[in-house]
GULO-477820 format. One record per residue: residue number from 1; residue in one letter; z, x, y negated of N, C-alpha, C in turn. Coordinates in nm, 4 decimals, decimal comma, padded with zeros to 6 digits. Example, Ala and Ser with C-alpha at 12.3 -4.5 7.8 and 13.67 -1.06 7.14 Angstrom:
# residues 2
ZAMI    i  aa        nZ        nX        nY       caZ       caX       caY        cZ        cX        cY
ZAMI    1   a   00,7800   01,3190   00,5690   00,7800   01,2300   00,4500   00,7800   01,3200   00,3300
ZAMI    2   s   00,7080   01,2850   00,2250   00,7140   01,3670   00,1060   00,7870   01,2900  -00,0030
END
This chain:
# residues 59
ZAMI    i  aa        nZ        nX        nY       caZ       caX       caY        cZ        cX        cY
ZAMI    1   m  -01,3309  -00,8185  -01,5751  -01,3751  -00,9073  -01,6818  -01,4396  -01,0339  -01,6243
ZAMI    2   s  -01,5281  -01,0188  -01,5264  -01,5988  -01,1349  -01,4735  -01,5025  -01,2311  -01,4041
ZAMI    3   e  -01,3955  -01,1796  -01,3411  -01,2994  -01,2678  -01,2759  -01,2329  -01,3578  -01,3798
ZAMI    4   r  -01,2023  -01,3025  -01,4952  -01,1348  -01,3781  -01,5997  -01,2244  -01,4916  -01,6505
ZAMI    5   v  -01,3521  -01,4635  -01,6664  -01,4463  -01,5658  -01,7107  -01,4559  -01,6761  -01,6060
ZAMI    6   t  -01,4607  -01,6393  -01,4790  -01,4693  -01,7373  -01,3714  -01,3471  -01,8287  -01,3718
ZAMI    7   l  -01,2287  -01,7713  -01,3863  -01,1071  -01,8509  -01,3859  -01,1003  -01,9426  -01,5076
ZAMI    8   a  -01,1506  -01,8966  -01,6214  -01,1466  -01,9775  -01,7427  -01,2380  -02,0990  -01,7307
ZAMI    9   r  -01,3424  -02,0906  -01,6522  -01,4364  -02,2016  -01,6364  -01,3875  -02,3066  -01,5374
ZAMI   10   m  -01,2885  -02,2740  -01,4598  -01,2404  -02,3665  -01,3580  -01,1692  -02,4852  -01,4208
ZAMI   11   p  -01,1634  -02,5985  -01,3516  -01,0910  -02,7135  -01,4051  -00,9433  -02,6791  -01,4247
ZAMI   12   p  -00,8825  -02,7283  -01,5300  -00,7434  -02,6920  -01,5573  -00,6474  -02,7592  -01,4597
ZAMI   13   d  -00,5958  -02,6819  -01,3679  -00,4886  -02,7290  -01,2813  -00,3913  -02,6126  -01,2617
ZAMI   14   k  -00,2821  -02,6386  -01,1935  -00,1786  -02,5361  -01,1831  -00,2273  -02,4124  -01,1065
ZAMI   15   s  -00,3100  -02,4328  -01,0054  -00,3600  -02,3193  -00,9285  -00,4492  -02,2293  -01,0136
ZAMI   16   a  -00,5352  -02,2910  -01,0951  -00,6237  -02,2121  -01,1807  -00,5422  -02,1368  -01,2854
ZAMI   17   e  -00,4391  -02,2025  -01,3402  -00,3555  -02,1371  -01,4401  -00,2816  -02,0194  -01,3789
ZAMI   18   s  -00,2293  -02,0361  -01,2564  -00,1573  -01,9259  -01,1939  -00,2539  -01,8122  -01,1602
ZAMI   19   g  -00,3769  -01,8469  -01,1253  -00,4766  -01,7435  -01,0988  -00,5090  -01,6645  -01,2230
ZAMI   20   q  -00,5223  -01,7330  -01,3347  -00,5515  -01,6642  -01,4601  -00,4325  -01,5799  -01,5031
ZAMI   21   a  -00,3115  -01,6327  -01,4860  -00,1920  -01,5560  -01,5198  -00,1827  -01,4318  -01,4321
ZAMI   22   l  -00,2182  -01,4462  -01,3055  -00,2168  -01,3323  -01,2146  -00,3193  -01,2281  -01,2570
ZAMI   23   g  -00,4352  -01,2739  -01,3009  -00,5369  -01,1812  -01,3495  -00,4909  -01,1052  -01,4730
ZAMI   24   e  -00,4226  -01,1744  -01,5627  -00,3733  -01,1096  -01,6839  -00,2623  -01,0104  -01,6498
ZAMI   25   s  -00,1736  -01,0467  -01,5567  -00,0691  -00,9531  -01,5169  -00,1300  -00,8334  -01,4446
ZAMI   26   a  -00,2421  -00,8560  -01,3753  -00,3114  -00,7455  -01,3089  -00,3656  -00,6469  -01,4123
ZAMI   27   q  -00,4150  -00,6992  -01,5231  -00,4666  -00,6113  -01,6278  -00,3537  -00,5292  -01,6896
ZAMI   28   r  -00,2372  -00,5929  -01,7108  -00,1224  -00,5194  -01,7649  -00,0757  -00,4128  -01,6657
ZAMI   29   a  -00,0674  -00,4497  -01,5382  -00,0241  -00,3548  -01,4362  -00,1254  -00,2411  -01,4225
ZAMI   30   g  -00,2534  -00,2747  -01,4377  -00,3576  -00,1734  -01,4277  -00,3460  -00,0699  -01,5384
ZAMI   31   a  -00,3039  -00,1140  -01,6549  -00,2878  -00,0209  -01,7669  -00,1726   00,0756  -01,7394
ZAMI   32   e  -00,0718   00,0271  -01,6663   00,0441   00,1117  -01,6372   00,0267   00,1880  -01,5052
ZAMI   33   g  -00,0307   00,1205  -01,4054  -00,0376   00,1772  -01,2715  -00,1730   00,2355  -01,2384
ZAMI   34   g  -00,1985   00,2496  -01,1082  -00,3223   00,3109  -01,0621  -00,4345   00,2098  -01,0427
ZAMI   35   l  -00,5516   00,2621  -01,0203  -00,6705   00,1787  -01,0015  -00,6574   00,0915  -00,8769
ZAMI   36   e  -00,5962   00,1424  -00,7714  -00,5843   00,0657  -00,6469  -00,5053  -00,0621  -00,6702
ZAMI   37   w  -00,3949  -00,0525  -00,7435  -00,3131  -00,1709  -00,7701  -00,3910  -00,2721  -00,8531
ZAMI   38   r  -00,4642  -00,2243  -00,9519  -00,5408  -00,3144  -01,0383  -00,6455  -00,3896  -00,9557
ZAMI   39   l  -00,7154  -00,3189  -00,8691  -00,8180  -00,3837  -00,7868  -00,7567  -00,4838  -00,6890
ZAMI   40   a  -00,6437  -00,4491  -00,6302  -00,5777  -00,5395  -00,5362  -00,5301  -00,6659  -00,6072
ZAMI   41   a  -00,4760  -00,6509  -00,7263  -00,4268  -00,7669  -00,8009  -00,5428  -00,8556  -00,8465
ZAMI   42   r  -00,6532  -00,7947  -00,8860  -00,7694  -00,8748  -00,9247  -00,8257  -00,9496  -00,8041
ZAMI   43   g  -00,8257  -00,8848  -00,6892  -00,8710  -00,9507  -00,5669  -00,7838  -01,0713  -00,5341
ZAMI   44   a  -00,6525  -01,0567  -00,5534  -00,5604  -01,1682  -00,5293  -00,5869  -01,2816  -00,6280
ZAMI   45   a  -00,6137  -01,2481  -00,7544  -00,6433  -01,3509  -00,8549  -00,7724  -01,4248  -00,8198
ZAMI   46   a  -00,8720  -01,3524  -00,7725  -00,9983  -01,4153  -00,7332  -00,9764  -01,5067  -00,6125
ZAMI   47   l  -00,8909  -01,4629  -00,5199  -00,8613  -01,5443  -00,4022  -00,7898  -01,6723  -00,4424
ZAMI   48   v  -00,6944  -01,6633  -00,5325  -00,6235  -01,7825  -00,5806  -00,7222  -01,8775  -00,6483
ZAMI   49   g  -00,8134  -01,8246  -00,7282  -00,9132  -01,9076  -00,7944  -01,0040  -01,9772  -00,6951
ZAMI   50   t  -01,0458  -01,9058  -00,5911  -01,1313  -01,9646  -00,4882  -01,0565  -02,0759  -00,4155
ZAMI   51   n  -00,9305  -02,0532  -00,3869  -00,8485  -02,1535  -00,3197  -00,8347  -02,2783  -00,4063
ZAMI   52   a  -00,8153  -02,2608  -00,5362  -00,8030  -02,3760  -00,6273  -00,9327  -02,4557  -00,6307
ZAMI   53   r  -01,0449  -02,3851  -00,6320  -01,1741  -02,4542  -00,6324  -01,1931  -02,5350  -00,5045
ZAMI   54   y  -01,1534  -02,4759  -00,3912  -01,1668  -02,5450  -00,2638  -01,0835  -02,6738  -00,2624
ZAMI   55   w  -00,9583  -02,6654  -00,3006  -00,8706  -02,7822  -00,2941  -00,9106  -02,8878  -00,3959
ZAMI   56   s  -00,9615  -02,8472  -00,5110  -01,0045  -02,9476  -00,6086  -01,1302  -03,0204  -00,5587
ZAMI   57   s  -01,2126  -02,9525  -00,4791  -01,3316  -03,0184  -00,4248  -01,2949  -03,1103  -00,3083
ZAMI   58   v  -01,1891  -03,0779  -00,2356  -01,1462  -03,1597  -00,1220  -01,0759  -03,2864  -00,1706
ZAMI   59   a  -00,9954  -03,2722  -00,2753  -00,9117  -03,3848  -00,3223  -00,9933  -03,4982  -00,3821
END
């Protein structure tokens, strides 16, 4: 839940949108799959969000 809020607060750019989409797909996969997959996908979404924040601050 907290990852989704963090991504929603980020400036709207393609990286943030893909991070949020990845987080939402992680939630869908988590409902179907195991806890390990859900946690790994959320970690990837958080990493994408962090990367977007870094590049937006550099640009």
